C-alpha positions as CSV (number, residue, x, y, z in Angstrom):
1,M,121.7,125.7,129.1
2,S,125.3,126.8,130.7
3,Y,128.5,125.0,130.0
4,E,128.4,123.8,133.8
5,D,125.0,122.4,133.3
6,V,125.6,120.2,130.2
7,L,129.2,118.8,132.1
8,K,126.7,118.0,134.6
9,R,124.2,116.4,132.7
10,A,126.9,114.4,130.5
11,E,128.5,112.9,134.0
12,N,125.1,112.0,135.3
13,D,124.0,110.2,132.3
14,G,127.5,108.3,132.4
15,I,128.6,109.6,129.2
16,K,131.9,108.4,127.6
17,F,132.1,109.7,124.3
18,I,130.6,112.9,122.2
19,Y,129.4,113.2,118.6
20,L,130.1,116.5,117.4
21,Q,128.0,116.7,114.2
22,F,127.5,119.3,111.5
23,T,126.3,118.7,107.8
24,D,127.6,119.6,104.5
25,M,126.1,121.6,101.8
26,F,124.0,118.5,100.8
27,G,122.8,117.8,104.2
28,T,124.9,114.7,104.6
29,V,125.6,114.3,108.5
30,K,129.2,114.6,109.4
31,N,130.7,113.8,112.7
32,V,133.9,114.3,114.9
33,T,133.8,111.9,118.2
34,I,135.5,112.9,121.2
35,P,136.2,111.2,124.5
36,V,133.8,112.8,127.3
37,E,136.9,114.2,128.8
38,K,137.4,116.9,125.6
39,L,134.0,117.9,126.3
40,P,135.0,120.9,128.6
41,E,137.7,122.1,125.6
42,A,135.1,121.7,122.8
43,L,132.7,124.0,124.6
44,E,135.1,126.8,125.7
45,R,137.5,126.9,122.4
46,G,136.0,124.6,120.1
47,I,137.5,121.1,118.4
48,W,139.5,121.9,115.1
49,F,139.0,119.8,111.7
50,D,140.2,119.5,108.5
51,G,137.6,121.4,106.1
52,S,139.0,120.7,103.1
53,S,137.6,117.0,102.8
54,I,134.1,118.3,103.5
55,E,131.8,118.7,100.0
56,G,131.6,122.4,100.0
57,F,133.8,123.5,102.3
58,V,137.1,125.1,102.1
59,R,140.3,124.4,99.9
60,I,143.1,122.2,101.0
61,H,145.3,125.5,102.1
62,E,143.1,126.8,103.8
63,S,141.5,124.0,105.6
64,D,141.6,124.7,109.4
65,L,137.9,125.1,111.1
66,F,136.8,124.7,114.3
67,L,133.3,123.3,115.7
68,K,131.6,124.9,118.5
69,P,128.7,122.2,120.1
70,D,125.5,124.2,120.8
71,T,124.5,123.2,124.1
72,E,120.7,123.1,123.5
73,T,121.3,120.2,121.2
74,Y,122.9,117.9,124.0
75,A,121.1,114.4,123.2
76,V,122.0,110.7,124.7
77,I,122.2,108.3,121.8
78,P,119.9,105.8,122.8
79,W,120.9,103.0,121.2
80,E,124.7,103.0,122.0
81,E,126.0,100.3,124.2
82,R,126.0,101.0,127.9
83,D,129.9,100.8,128.4
84,E,130.1,103.3,125.1
85,K,127.3,105.5,126.3
86,T,127.5,108.7,123.7
87,A,125.6,112.0,123.8
88,R,125.4,114.3,120.6
89,F,125.7,117.9,119.9
90,I,125.0,119.9,116.6
91,C,127.7,122.2,116.0
92,D,128.3,125.6,114.4
93,V,131.5,125.8,112.1
94,F,133.5,128.8,112.6
95,R,136.9,130.0,110.7
96,P,140.1,130.2,112.5
97,D,139.6,133.8,113.5
98,G,136.5,133.2,114.9
99,K,134.0,134.4,112.6
100,P,131.4,132.0,111.7
101,F,132.3,129.9,108.2
102,E,130.1,131.6,105.5
103,G,129.6,127.8,103.9
104,D,128.2,126.7,107.0
105,P,124.2,125.8,106.1
106,R,123.0,126.0,109.7
107,H,124.8,129.5,109.9
108,I,123.0,130.5,106.4
109,L,119.7,129.6,107.9
110,K,120.4,131.4,111.2
111,K,120.9,134.8,109.0
112,A,118.0,134.4,107.2
113,V,115.9,134.1,110.6
114,S,118.0,136.7,112.1
115,E,116.3,139.1,109.2
116,I,112.8,138.1,109.8
117,N,113.4,138.4,113.8
118,G,114.5,141.6,112.5
119,M,110.9,142.5,111.7
120,G,109.4,141.4,114.8
121,L,108.5,137.7,113.7
122,E,109.6,134.3,114.1
123,Y,109.7,131.4,111.3
124,Y,107.9,128.2,111.9
125,V,108.3,125.1,109.9
126,G,106.6,122.1,110.1
127,P,108.6,119.3,107.5
128,E,107.0,115.9,107.3
129,L,109.6,113.4,106.0
130,E,108.8,109.9,103.7
131,F,111.1,107.6,103.7
132,F,111.4,103.6,102.3
133,I,112.7,100.8,104.1
134,F,114.6,98.2,101.8
135,R,115.9,94.8,102.8
136,K,119.4,93.9,101.9
137,E,120.5,90.6,100.1
138,N,123.8,89.1,101.1
139,G,124.7,92.3,102.9
140,N,124.0,94.6,100.0
141,I,121.5,97.4,99.7
142,T,118.3,96.3,96.8
143,P,115.3,98.2,96.4
144,V,113.2,95.2,97.5
145,T,110.8,96.8,100.3
146,H,110.3,95.4,103.3
147,D,106.6,95.0,103.2
148,K,103.7,95.3,101.1
149,A,101.4,97.1,103.0
150,G,99.7,100.7,101.9
151,Y,98.3,104.0,102.9
152,F,97.6,103.9,106.7
153,D,97.7,100.3,106.7
154,F,98.5,98.1,109.5
155,S,101.3,96.0,108.6
156,S,101.5,92.4,109.9
157,D,105.2,92.5,109.6
158,L,108.1,94.5,111.3
159,A,107.1,97.7,109.9
160,S,105.0,98.9,112.9
161,N,107.5,97.7,115.4
162,I,110.3,99.3,113.5
163,R,108.3,102.7,113.1
164,K,107.7,102.6,117.1
165,D,111.7,101.9,117.7
166,M,112.1,105.2,115.8
167,T,109.5,106.9,117.7
168,L,110.9,106.0,120.8
169,C,114.4,107.1,120.0
170,M,113.1,110.2,118.5
171,E,111.2,111.3,121.7
172,Q,114.5,110.0,124.2
173,M,116.6,112.4,122.0
174,G,114.2,115.4,122.3
175,I,111.6,115.5,119.2
176,S,108.2,115.6,119.9
177,I,106.2,112.9,118.1
178,E,102.8,113.8,116.6
179,A,101.7,110.7,114.6
180,S,103.2,107.9,112.8
181,H,102.2,106.0,109.8
182,H,102.6,103.8,106.5
183,E,102.6,106.0,103.3
184,V,101.1,105.1,99.7
185,A,103.8,102.7,98.4
186,W,105.2,99.5,99.6
187,G,108.2,99.9,102.5
188,Q,107.2,103.5,102.7
189,H,106.8,105.4,105.6
190,E,106.1,108.6,107.3
191,I,106.7,109.7,110.9
192,D,105.5,113.4,112.2
193,F,107.4,115.7,114.4
194,R,106.0,118.9,116.1
195,Y,106.5,122.0,114.3
196,G,108.8,124.5,115.7
197,K,111.4,127.6,115.0
198,A,113.1,126.8,111.9
199,V,116.7,126.3,113.5
200,A,115.5,124.0,115.8
201,T,113.5,122.2,113.5
202,A,116.2,121.7,111.0
203,D,118.4,120.5,113.4
204,N,115.3,117.8,114.1
205,A,115.3,116.9,110.9
206,I,118.8,116.0,110.6
207,T,118.5,114.3,113.8
208,F,115.5,112.2,112.3
209,K,117.3,111.0,109.2
210,F,120.2,109.9,111.6
211,I,117.9,107.9,113.7
212,V,115.9,106.4,110.8
213,K,118.9,105.0,109.1
214,A,120.7,103.6,112.3
215,I,116.9,102.0,113.6
216,A,116.5,100.5,110.3
217,A,120.5,99.0,110.4
218,K,119.6,97.5,113.6
219,Y,116.7,95.4,112.3
220,G,119.5,94.2,109.1
221,L,117.3,96.7,106.8
222,Y,118.4,100.1,105.3
223,A,116.5,103.3,105.2
224,T,116.5,105.9,102.3
225,F,115.1,109.2,101.8
226,M,116.0,109.0,97.8
227,P,113.1,110.8,96.3
228,K,112.3,108.5,93.8
229,P,113.9,104.8,94.7
230,I,110.9,102.8,92.6
231,Q,109.8,103.4,88.9
232,G,106.0,103.4,88.6
233,I,105.4,104.2,92.5
234,N,104.9,107.1,94.9
235,G,108.2,108.7,95.6
236,S,109.2,110.3,99.0
237,G,108.4,113.7,99.5
238,M,109.1,116.7,102.3
239,H,106.1,118.9,102.6
240,V,106.9,121.7,105.0
241,H,104.2,123.6,106.7
242,Q,105.3,127.3,107.4
243,S,103.8,130.2,109.5
244,L,104.8,133.5,111.0
245,F,104.6,134.5,114.6
246,N,104.5,137.8,116.3
247,M,107.5,137.8,118.5
248,K,106.0,140.0,120.9
249,T,102.2,139.0,121.0
250,E,103.2,135.0,119.8
251,K,100.1,135.7,117.8
252,N,100.0,134.0,113.9
253,V,100.3,136.6,111.4
254,F,98.7,134.8,108.8
255,F,95.7,134.5,110.3
256,D,92.8,136.9,109.2
257,S,89.2,136.1,110.3
258,K,87.7,138.4,107.7
259,D,89.3,136.9,104.6
260,R,87.6,133.6,103.0
261,Y,90.6,132.1,103.5
262,K,91.4,133.1,107.0
263,L,94.8,134.5,105.4
264,S,96.4,137.9,106.2
265,E,97.8,140.4,103.4
266,M,101.2,139.2,104.7
267,A,100.4,135.8,104.5
268,Y,99.4,136.2,100.7
269,S,102.5,138.2,100.2
270,F,104.6,135.4,101.7
271,I,102.9,133.0,99.5
272,A,103.5,135.0,96.4
273,G,107.3,135.4,97.1
274,Q,107.4,131.4,97.5
275,M,105.6,130.9,94.1
276,Q,108.0,134.0,92.3
277,H,111.3,132.5,93.4
278,I,110.0,128.7,93.2
279,K,111.9,127.6,90.0
280,G,115.2,129.2,91.4
281,M,114.7,127.5,94.7
282,S,114.3,123.9,93.1
283,A,118.3,123.0,92.7
284,I,118.1,123.4,96.8
285,L,114.4,121.9,97.2
286,S,114.8,119.2,94.9
287,P,118.6,119.0,94.8
288,T,119.5,115.6,92.9
289,V,119.1,114.1,89.7
290,N,116.6,111.6,90.9
291,S,114.5,114.4,92.6
292,Y,113.0,115.1,88.9
293,K,111.4,111.6,88.7
294,R,109.4,112.6,91.6
295,L,107.9,116.0,90.2
296,L,105.5,114.2,87.7
297,P,101.8,114.4,87.3
298,G,99.8,111.6,88.8
299,Y,101.8,110.6,92.1
300,E,100.9,113.0,94.2
301,A,103.8,115.3,93.6
302,A,103.1,119.2,93.1
303,C,105.0,120.1,90.0
304,Y,102.6,122.8,88.8
305,I,102.8,126.5,90.2
306,S,99.6,127.3,91.9
307,W,97.7,127.4,95.0
308,A,94.4,126.2,96.8
309,Q,93.0,125.3,99.9
310,I,91.5,122.0,99.1
311,N,93.5,121.4,96.1
312,R,96.5,118.7,96.6
313,S,97.8,119.0,93.4
314,A,98.8,122.7,93.9
315,L,102.3,123.8,94.8
316,I,101.2,125.3,98.1
317,R,98.1,124.4,100.1
318,I,96.2,125.9,102.8
319,P,95.8,123.0,105.5
320,R,92.3,123.7,107.4
321,Y,92.4,123.7,111.1
322,S,90.0,123.0,113.7
323,P,87.8,125.9,115.2
324,G,89.4,127.9,117.6
325,R,92.8,126.7,116.9
326,E,93.7,130.0,114.5
327,D,97.3,129.5,115.8
328,S,97.6,126.8,113.2
329,T,97.0,128.9,109.9
330,R,99.8,128.1,107.5
331,C,100.9,127.4,104.2
332,E,102.2,123.8,103.0
333,L,104.9,124.1,100.4
334,R,104.5,120.7,98.7
335,C,107.7,120.0,96.3
336,P,110.5,119.6,98.6
337,D,111.9,116.3,99.1
338,P,114.0,114.7,102.0
339,S,117.2,114.4,100.0
340,C,117.4,118.4,100.5
341,N,119.5,120.2,103.3
342,P,116.8,121.2,105.3
343,Y,118.9,124.4,106.8
344,L,119.5,125.7,103.2
345,A,115.8,124.7,102.4
346,F,114.3,126.7,105.1
347,A,116.8,129.4,104.5
348,V,115.8,129.6,100.6
349,M,112.1,129.4,101.8
350,L,112.2,132.1,104.2
351,K,114.1,134.6,102.0
352,A,111.8,134.0,99.2
353,G,108.9,135.0,101.4
354,I,110.4,137.8,103.2
355,D,110.9,139.1,99.4
356,G,107.5,139.0,98.5
357,I,106.3,140.7,102.1
358,K,108.6,143.3,101.7
359,K,107.6,144.1,97.7
360,G,104.1,143.3,98.6
361,M,103.6,140.7,96.1
362,K,100.0,139.0,95.5
363,P,99.9,135.9,94.4
364,P,97.7,134.6,91.5
365,E,93.9,133.6,91.8
366,P,93.6,129.9,93.7
367,V,93.5,126.9,91.6
368,E,90.7,124.2,93.1
369,E,90.7,122.0,90.3
370,N,92.9,119.1,89.7
371,V,95.7,120.5,87.9
372,F,96.9,117.0,86.8
373,D,94.1,117.1,84.3
374,F,94.8,120.0,82.6
375,D,96.4,120.0,79.1
376,D,98.7,122.6,78.0
377,S,95.9,124.8,76.5
378,K,94.3,124.8,79.9
379,L,97.6,125.5,81.6
380,A,98.2,128.3,79.2
381,E,95.1,129.7,79.8
382,R,95.4,130.0,83.4
383,N,98.8,131.1,83.6
384,I,100.1,127.9,85.4
385,E,103.9,127.6,85.2
386,V,105.5,124.3,85.7
387,L,108.6,123.6,87.9
388,P,112.0,122.7,86.2
389,Y,111.6,119.5,84.5
390,S,115.2,118.1,85.5
391,L,118.6,119.0,88.0
392,I,120.1,120.9,84.6
393,D,116.8,123.1,84.4
394,A,117.1,123.8,88.3
395,V,120.5,124.7,88.1
396,K,120.0,127.6,85.3
397,E,117.0,128.9,86.9
398,M,119.2,129.3,90.0
399,R,122.1,130.8,88.2
400,K,120.1,134.0,87.8
401,N,117.6,133.9,91.1
402,E,119.1,136.7,92.9
403,V,117.2,136.0,95.9
404,V,118.7,132.4,96.4
405,K,122.2,133.7,95.4
406,E,121.9,136.7,98.3
407,T,120.6,133.6,101.0
408,L,123.6,131.1,100.2
409,G,126.2,134.0,99.7
410,N,128.8,134.2,96.9
411,Y,130.8,131.4,98.5
412,L,128.3,129.0,99.0
413,F,126.1,129.6,95.9
414,S,129.6,129.3,93.7
415,K,130.4,125.8,95.3
416,Y,126.5,124.2,95.1
417,I,126.4,125.2,91.6
418,D,129.5,123.8,90.8
419,A,128.7,120.8,92.6
420,K,125.4,120.3,90.6
421,M,126.9,120.7,87.5
422,E,129.5,118.0,88.1
423,E,126.7,115.7,89.2
424,W,124.7,116.5,86.4
425,D,127.4,115.7,84.2
426,S,128.2,112.5,85.7
427,F,124.3,111.3,85.1
428,R,124.5,113.1,81.5
429,I,127.7,110.8,80.4
430,S,126.2,107.8,81.9
431,V,125.0,104.6,80.0
432,T,121.7,103.7,81.8
433,D,120.0,100.1,81.5
434,W,117.1,102.1,80.0
435,E,119.1,102.8,77.3
436,T,120.9,99.4,77.0
437,K,117.5,97.6,76.8
438,R,115.7,100.2,74.5
439,Y,118.5,100.7,72.0
440,L,121.3,97.9,71.8
441,E,119.2,95.2,69.4
442,K,117.6,97.9,67.8
443,T,120.4,99.8,66.4
């Protein structure tokens, strides 16, 4: 969309304010608000901001960065007051010399996509973000669910109406919704949106989280994408469906009618690449201390490095598709969680797959049995490894993974590891309620 078209749309929509949004390295949405009168300047020259105050960005003596709105991300915020009508742009971040800022997660994904485009291919993804909605007590957030419904239940309280409101807002902001439903745990939900090209889908993912939190707040509730907010019940995942399409023919290159799984050699190599690098990617895909309390047997979270078609305990699953829908051939990576930065997650996933394709990697034989039932000897017999047990284990794997380092670049790779080590150290020295209850009287 041209600058002139954007300005005309903003005028016709009666826009008064503009949100210029981007993310820090953890995926937290950051925002600069400008009056609509400043929009021409933002489109032409960008808007300056202090990058030294953003996690993972620049040091204080090199703080100046500027934002350039992506005109294709223009959307009106549906819940803003009419006399304060606001539109949103997702922005790219640049250094003063006009070069893309190497620590911008969106830029990092664009680089990875550029590489696969250079091979004549387009990377499509479809993430499924689960989330919890909790009540507030006296204005404080509590881990008390707002409903007691279960998987696919039609809840009699606010749950159904909340999801409808969220869905309507998402559609008004350009996200095509396919389905919504209650998830397994009390207070847990999922709204699925249509798959698409990686950068646009990552944009939709951060918009999705922005909308979910805003609508929950409208009802006096709180929505969280924390992976494991309550002990003993299912956590929230972000399964990601992936496929590659030929840019000229628009055919799905993962499909091969002669194969028993209907997968091409390229698909097998892509899967093998992700299995090869999954440990090194874990600190990106499962980025918090809490993430590793979700990746446990028994709660549908894949923690064993295997692949299969039917088996939902596998790390990578090949979903079935309806006859005549060969274009929906895909692989589903089941370990990421919604606390991750989608730009970085998709970037490392794609680069791992590219590495598998370039090296002609072959995955091991599929495992269709329930891996959660395997004991240690059976796992060893089948050469099935496990994901890192904790954030510190994941960081150690990340440090030695050259594909992840190449994807993030030296700048963000170092910043990310430093931040995760600080997070781990903060957790490591904390005295938890569990420790107090277990040891205070016994020692």
